[in-house]
C-alpha positions in Angstrom: 35.4 40.8 14.3 33.1 42.5 16.7 30.1 41.3 14.8 31.3 37.6 15.1 31.7 37.7 18.9 29.5 35.3 20.8 26.6 37.0 22.7 25.0 34.3 24.9 21.6 34.9 26.2 19.3 33.2 28.7 16.8 30.8 27.2 14.1 32.3 29.5 14.0 35.4 27.2 12.9 33.3 24.2 9.2 33.3 23.4 7.4 30.0 23.5 5.1 28.7 20.8 2.1 30.9 20.3 -1.3 29.2 20.1 -3.3 32.3 19.1 -5.2 31.6 15.8 -5.1 35.3 14.9 -1.3 35.3 14.9 -1.4 33.5 11.6 1.9 31.6 12.2 3.7 30.7 9.0 5.0 27.1 9.1 7.6 25.5 7.0 7.4 22.2 5.0 8.9 20.3 8.0 6.6 19.3 10.8 9.3 19.7 13.6 11.9 22.5 13.6 15.1 22.5 15.5 15.6 25.2 18.2 18.3 27.7 17.2 20.5 29.7 19.5 19.4 33.2 20.6 22.1 34.9 18.6 20.6 33.7 15.3 16.9 34.2 16.2 16.7 37.3 14.0 18.3 35.3 11.3 15.6 32.6 11.5 12.9 35.3 11.4 14.4 36.6 8.2 14.7 33.2 6.7 11.1 32.2 7.5 9.8 35.5 6.2 11.6 34.9 3.0 10.3 31.4 2.4 8.1 30.9 -0.7 5.5 28.1 -0.6 5.1 28.2 -4.4 8.9 27.7 -5.0 9.4 30.9 -7.1 12.2 33.3 -6.5 11.7 36.8 -5.2 11.3 39.7 -7.6 13.7 42.5 -8.2 11.9 44.7 -5.6 13.4 42.7 -2.8 16.9 43.1 -4.2 16.5 46.9 -4.4 15.0 47.0 -0.9 18.1 45.2 0.5 20.5 47.6 -1.3 18.6 50.7 -0.2 18.5 49.6 3.4 22.2 48.7 3.3 23.1 52.2 2.1 21.1 53.9 4.9 22.7 51.6 7.5 26.2 52.5 6.3 25.4 56.2 6.7 24.0 55.8 10.2 26.9 53.7 11.2 29.4 56.3 10.1 27.6 59.0 12.1 27.4 56.7 15.1 31.1 56.0 15.0 32.0 59.6 14.8 29.9 60.4 17.9 31.3 57.5 19.8 34.8 58.7 19.1 34.0 62.1 20.5 32.5 60.5 23.7 35.4 58.2 24.1 37.9 61.1 24.1 35.8 63.0 26.6 35.6 60.0 29.0 39.2 58.8 28.7 40.2 60.7 31.9 37.7 58.8 34.2 39.2 55.8 36.1 38.2 52.3 34.9 35.8 50.2 37.0 37.1 47.5 39.3 36.6 43.9 38.5 34.2 43.4 41.4 31.9 46.1 40.0 31.5 44.4 36.7 28.3 42.4 36.5 28.7 39.0 35.2 25.8 37.1 33.7 25.8 33.5 34.7 25.5 30.9 31.9 22.4 28.8 32.1 22.9 26.8 28.9 25.5 24.0 28.8 25.7 24.1 25.0 27.4 27.1 23.5 25.3 28.6 20.7 26.7 29.5 17.3 27.8 33.1 16.8 25.3 35.2 14.9 26.0 36.1 11.3 27.1 39.7 10.6 24.1 42.0 10.7 25.3 44.2 7.9 25.8 41.3 5.4 23.5 40.3 2.6 21.9 36.9 3.3 21.0 34.6 0.5 18.7 31.7 1.1 19.2 28.4 -0.9 16.2 26.0 -0.5 16.5 22.6 -2.1 13.6 20.8 -3.7 12.1 17.7 -2.2 14.4 14.7 -1.8 17.6 16.3 -0.5 18.4 16.8 3.3 21.1 19.4 3.6 21.9 18.3 7.2 23.4 15.0 5.9 25.9 16.9 3.7 29.2 18.3 5.0 29.6 22.0 5.0 32.8 22.1 2.8 30.9 20.1 0.1 28.1 22.7 0.1 30.5 25.6 -0.1 32.5 23.9 -2.9 29.3 23.3 -4.8 28.3 27.0 -4.4 31.7 28.2 -5.6 31.5 25.9 -8.6 27.9 27.1 -9.4 29.2 30.6 -9.5 32.0 29.7 -12.0 34.7 30.2 -9.3 34.5 34.0 -9.6 35.2 34.2 -5.9 36.6 31.9 -3.1 35.5 30.8 0.3 36.8 34.0 2.0 34.0 36.1 0.3 31.1 34.5 2.1 30.0 32.5 5.2 27.8 29.4 4.8 25.5 28.0 7.5 23.0 25.1 7.4 19.6 25.4 8.9 18.5 21.8 9.5 15.1 22.6 10.9 13.9 24.4 7.7 16.3 22.4 5.4 17.8 25.5 3.9 21.3 26.9 3.4 22.1 30.5 4.5 24.9 32.3 2.7 26.1 35.6 4.3 28.3 37.9 2.3 29.3 41.6 2.6 29.9 42.0 -1.2 27.2 42.9 -3.5 28.7 41.3 -6.6 28.9 38.0 -4.7 25.3 38.3 -3.6 24.2 38.9 -7.2 25.8 35.7 -8.4 24.5 33.7 -5.4 20.8 34.8 -6.0 21.1 33.4 -9.6 21.9 29.8 -8.4 19.4 27.2 -9.6 21.4 24.0 -9.4 24.2 22.6 -7.2 26.3 19.6 -8.1 26.7 17.7 -4.8 28.6 14.3 -4.8 28.2 13.8 -8.5 24.5 14.5 -8.6 22.7 17.7 -9.7 20.1 19.0 -7.3 17.6 21.9 -7.9 17.5 24.9 -5.6 15.5 28.0 -5.1 17.6 31.1 -4.2 16.3 34.4 -2.9 17.4 37.3 -0.7 16.3 37.4 3.0 14.7 40.6 4.3 16.8 43.1 6.3 16.8 42.8 10.0 15.0 46.2 10.7 11.9 45.5 8.7 8.5 44.7 10.2 6.2 41.9 9.0 2.5 41.6 9.4 -0.3 39.1 8.6 -3.6 40.0 7.0 -6.5 37.6 6.7 -9.4 37.7 4.3 -7.5 38.2 1.0 -8.8 36.1 -1.9 -6.6 33.1 -2.6 -4.5 33.3 -5.8 -4.0 37.0 -5.6 -0.8 38.0 -7.4 2.0 40.0 -5.9 1.5 42.9 -8.3 -2.3 43.0 -7.5 -1.5 43.1 -3.8 1.0 45.9 -4.1 -1.4 48.0 -6.3 -4.4 47.7 -3.9 -2.7 47.7 -0.5 -2.2 51.1 1.4 -1.5 52.2 4.9 -2.3 55.4 6.8 0.4 55.1 9.6 3.0 57.9 9.3 6.5 56.8 8.7 5.5 53.3 7.5 5.8 52.1 4.0 4.8 48.8 2.4 7.9 47.3 0.8 6.5 43.9 -0.3 3.5 41.6 0.0 2.7 38.1 -1.0 0.2 35.3 -0.4 0.9 32.4 1.9 0.5 29.4 -0.5 -3.1 28.7 -1.4 -4.6 30.3 1.8 -6.5 33.5 2.2 -3.7 35.1 4.2 -1.1 37.6 3.0 2.2 38.5 4.6 3.3 42.1 4.2 6.7 43.6 4.8 6.9 47.2 6.2 9.7 49.6 6.7 9.4 51.9 9.7 9.5 51.8 13.5 5.8 50.9 14.1 3.7 48.0 12.8 0.4 49.4 11.6 -2.8 48.1 13.3 -4.7 47.9 10.0 -4.2 48.2 6.3 -6.6 48.8 3.4 -7.1 46.4 0.6 -9.2 47.8 -2.2 -10.5 50.3 0.3 -11.7 47.7 2.8 -10.1 47.8 6.2 -8.3 44.7 7.5 -6.5 44.1 10.8 -2.8 43.5 10.6 -1.4 41.0 13.1 2.3 40.6 13.9 4.1 37.8 12.2 5.5 35.2 14.6 7.5 32.3 13.3 6.9 28.8 14.8 9.4 27.4 17.1 9.7 24.0 18.9 9.6 24.3 22.6 8.4 22.4 25.7 5.7 24.4 27.5 5.5 22.7 30.9 9.3 22.9 31.6 9.7 26.2 29.7 12.8 24.7 28.1 13.8 23.7 24.6 13.3 20.0 24.0 11.7 17.4 21.6 8.1 16.2 22.1 7.9 13.9 25.1 7.0 10.3 24.2 4.6 8.9 26.8 4.5 5.1 27.2 1.1 3.5 27.7 0.0 3.2 31.3 -0.8 -0.1 33.1 -4.6 0.2 32.9 -4.4 0.6 29.2 -2.2 -2.4 28.8 -4.6 -4.5 30.9 -7.6 -3.4 28.9 -9.1 -6.4 27.0 -9.7 -4.3 23.9 -6.1 -3.2 23.9 -4.9 -6.7 24.3 -7.2 -7.9 21.5 -5.9 -5.2 19.2 -2.3 -6.2 20.1 -3.1 -9.8 19.3 -4.7 -8.9 16.0 -1.7 -6.8 15.1 0.6 -9.7 15.9 -1.6 -12.1 13.8 -1.5 -9.7 10.9 2.2 -9.4 11.2 2.6 -13.2 11.1 0.3 -13.5 8.1 2.2 -10.7 6.3 5.5 -12.5 7.0 4.1 -15.8 5.7 2.8 -14.1 2.6 6.1 -12.4 2.1 7.9 -15.7 2.4 5.5 -17.3 -0.1 6.0 -14.4 -2.5 9.8 -14.9 -2.2 9.5 -18.6 -2.9 7.3 -18.1 -5.9 9.6 -15.4 -7.2 12.6 -17.8 -6.8 10.7 -20.5 -8.7 9.8 -18.1 -11.4 13.4 -17.0 -11.7 14.4 -20.7 -12.0 11.9 -21.3 -14.8 13.1 -18.2 -16.6 16.7 -19.2 -16.3 15.9 -22.7 -17.6 14.0 -21.3 -20.5 16.8 -18.9 -21.3 19.3 -21.8 -21.2 17.2 -23.8 -23.6 16.7 -20.9 -25.9 20.4 -20.2 -25.9 21.3 -23.8 -26.7 18.8 -23.7 -29.5 20.2 -20.5 -30.9 23.8 -21.9 -30.7 22.7 -25.0 -32.6 21.1 -22.8 -35.3 24.2 -20.7 -35.4 26.4 -23.7 -35.9 24.1 -25.0 -38.7 24.2 -21.6 -40.3 28.0 -21.5 -40.1 28.3 -24.8 -41.8 25.9 -23.9 -44.5 27.8 -20.6 -45.0 31.1 -22.4 -45.4 29.6 -24.8 -48.0 28.1 -21.9 -49.9 31.4 -20.0 -49.9 33.2 -23.0 -51.2 30.7 -23.6 -54.0 30.9 -19.9 -55.1 34.8 -20.0 -55.0 34.9 -23.1 -57.3 32.4 -21.9 -59.8 33.4 -20.1 -63.0 31.4 -17.0 -62.1 32.9 -16.7 -58.6 34.7 -13.5 -59.3 31.6 -11.6 -60.3 28.9 -13.4 -58.5 27.4 -11.9 -55.3 25.6 -14.5 -53.3 23.7 -13.4 -50.2 23.1 -16.9 -48.9 23.9 -16.2 -45.2 21.3 -13.5 -44.8 18.7 -15.5 -46.8 19.5 -18.7 -44.9 19.3 -16.9 -41.6 15.9 -15.4 -42.6 14.6 -18.7 -43.8 15.9 -20.4 -40.6 14.1 -17.8 -38.5 10.9 -18.2 -40.5 11.1 -22.0 -40.3 11.7 -21.7 -36.6 8.7 -19.5 -36.2 6.6 -22.0 -38.2 7.8 -24.9 -36.2 7.0 -23.0 -33.0 3.5 -22.2 -34.3 2.9 -25.8 -35.3 4.1 -27.1 -32.0 1.9 -24.7 -30.2 -1.1 -25.7 -32.3 -0.4 -29.4 -31.7 -0.2 -28.7 -28.0 -3.5 -26.8 -28.1 -5.1 -29.6 -30.1 -3.7 -32.2 -27.6 -5.1 -30.2 -24.7 -8.5 -29.9 -26.5 -8.6 -33.7 -27.1 -7.7 -34.4 -23.6 -10.4 -32.1 -22.3 -12.9 -33.7 -24.7 -12.0 -37.2 -23.5 -12.3 -36.1 -19.9 -15.7 -34.5 -20.6 -16.9 -37.6 -22.5 -15.7 -40.0 -19.8 -17.4 -37.9 -17.1 -20.6 -37.8 -19.1 -20.6 -41.5 -19.7 -19.8 -42.2 -16.1 -22.7 -40.0 -15.0 -25.1 -41.7 -17.5 -24.1 -45.2 -16.3 -24.6 -44.2 -12.7 -28.0 -42.7 -13.5 -29.1 -45.9 -15.3 -27.8 -48.1 -12.5 -29.7 -46.0 -9.9 -32.8 -46.1 -12.0 -32.6 -49.9 -12.5 -32.0 -50.4 -8.8 -34.9 -48.2 -7.9 -37.2 -50.1 -10.3 -36.1 -53.5 -9.0 -36.6 -52.3 -5.5 -40.1 -51.1 -6.3 -41.0 -54.3 -8.1 -39.6 -56.5 -5.4 -41.5 -54.5 -2.7 -44.7 -54.8 -4.7 -44.3 -58.5 -5.3 -43.4 -59.1 -1.7 -46.4 -57.2 -0.5 -48.6 -59.1 -2.9 -47.2 -62.5 -1.8 -47.7 -61.5 1.8 -51.3 -60.6 1.2 -51.8 -63.9 -0.7 -50.2 -65.9 2.2 -52.3 -64.1 4.8 -55.5 -64.7 2.7 -54.5 -68.3 2.2 -53.9 -68.9 5.9 -57.3 -67.3 6.8 -59.0 -69.4 4.1 -57.4 -72.6 5.2 -58.4 -71.9 8.8 -62.0 -71.3 7.8 -62.1 -74.5 5.6 -60.6 -76.6 8.4 -63.1 -75.3 10.9 -65.9 -75.8 8.4 -64.8 -79.3 7.7 -64.5 -80.1 11.3 -68.0 -78.8 12.0 -69.3 -80.9 9.1 -67.6 -84.0 10.3 -68.9 -83.5 13.8 -72.4 -83.0 12.6 -72.3 -86.1 10.3 -71.0 -88.2 13.1 -73.7 -87.2 15.4 -76.4 -87.9 12.7 -75.2 -91.4 11.9 -74.4 -92.9 15.2 -77.4 -95.3 14.9 -76.6 -96.9 11.5 -73.8 -99.4 11.5 -73.4 -99.3 7.7 -72.7 -95.7 7.7 -70.3 -96.1 10.6 -68.4 -98.7 8.5 -68.2 -96.3 5.6 -66.6 -93.7 7.7 -63.9 -95.9 9.2 -61.2 -94.1 7.1 -61.9 -90.9 8.9 -59.8 -90.3 12.0 -61.1 -89.4 15.3 -59.7 -85.9 15.3 -61.8 -83.0 14.1 -58.8 -81.3 12.4 -57.7 -84.2 10.2 -58.7 -84.8 6.5 -59.6 -88.1 4.8 -57.0 -90.1 2.9 -58.8 -89.7 -0.4 -59.1 -86.0 0.0 -55.4 -85.7 1.0 -54.3 -87.8 -2.1 -56.4 -85.8 -4.6 -56.5 -82.3 -3.4 -56.9 -80.6 -6.8 -59.9 -82.7 -7.8 -61.6 -82.2 -4.4 -60.7 -78.5 -4.3 -58.9 -78.9 -1.0 -57.6 -75.6 0.5 -54.5 -77.4 1.8 -53.3 -78.2 -1.8 -53.9 -74.6 -2.9 -52.0 -73.3 0.1 -49.0 -75.7 -0.7 -49.0 -74.7 -4.3 -49.1 -70.9 -3.5 -46.4 -71.2 -0.8 -44.0 -73.1 -3.1 -44.4 -70.6 -5.9 -43.8 -67.7 -3.4 -40.7 -69.3 -2.1 -39.3 -70.0 -5.6 -40.0 -66.4 -6.7 -38.5 -65.0 -3.6 -35.3 -67.1 -4.2 -35.1 -65.8 -7.8 -35.5 -62.2 -6.6 -32.8 -62.6 -4.0 -30.4 -64.1 -6.6 -31.1 -61.3 -9.0 -30.4 -58.7 -6.3 -27.1 -60.4 -5.5 -26.2 -60.3 -9.2 -27.0 -56.6 -9.4 -25.1 -55.8 -6.3 
């Protein structure tokens, strides 16, 4: 029970996260690891050193190493116990120390750490595959699954089980070698009715040293590493070596009291750095905590670009919500359509089944009343069901072809109607354009005619007036001629009565103007009526 006693330590003695790139820190599959108590720090180092990135179990060399170190420890422990017994007998006569003289260490941690696992026990690591979080499973469920996986060759008193939530592994500590042999062969655990795959391997002993070497070709096998690695430091031996995943870094396990400064791989010297596992810590406060979440400051919130990004994100969220609702509605409608089709199909199948049953009954009755009913074997139901199925398929094909034909006819009618409408519209536009052109040409021609007529009439009237004036001045002396011209009015712009009565014979411009104006007005009225009809 001495090994299970609690040994609290100050958190100030714990190392923080190392940032040196040459330390070649080995990380686990989880981004954030949980801080473990000081008493189990050596245990975490052993677990992290035993992790395999490729998922394969350790070879038999690790198992033999653990057994050899265990035997040496037992021998040293027996010698130490004998020497302590002699010293205890020699110092039994000295008085005990007073209570005030005993130094008491003040606790600085409010949470009591878990007691460390026994140092002399063999520790087996069980790592689950992806998809299982061991922290969500109760401890007794895991221990029961472990006992069942080992065919109940031992009970819960033969081992101690602890969950490491940061690395998502299970640590099983046992002092018995036969129990450890069965534990390291576990590949599956039945937890809550489901089988989960596990990788099991033995953790390194506590008094071994681990180093990191860079510059090793990636993909080098463990056998090749062990064959080509050597060390010159006295009292140090290479126990095991492996590559860290697909990197160019190898982790080497040494036995001895000193970590060598360099090793030789294929004769080439390589510097050996100490292996330091990653731990989660808070550097500014020098205390263990989770990463601080800093809220955005006021200037950042008041930044227009930040506000624009927030508004765009809100708009995208609203659009996504609308799209999600639309997809739900369409899915609901689709399910309704499918359910209605299934109902119709079921009704159709029920009707066909009823028809088949009636036909089967009639066929059975016919066979029973026939003379050859005892020896005849009629397979009417199967044939009828096949014929009904074939006829149903044919009817479905015919119906589908009719539907396709109807759709084609409708599409052809629509295309023909649209083409005819377009042709009629084109013809109407063409006719209107032609009528407009003709009307404009005729109107322009009539306008020119009218203008020319007015000019000609004006000239003729002026000429006639001049002639009348000249004739009157030439014949003022003769009375006979004055009597002949009594029908002419006194005004210079008036025509004679004879000339006004027979304008066509005399070639009067007034008659020609009247005839042209009447024809123009009649033609314009006809054109206006035609335009109204076309409109």
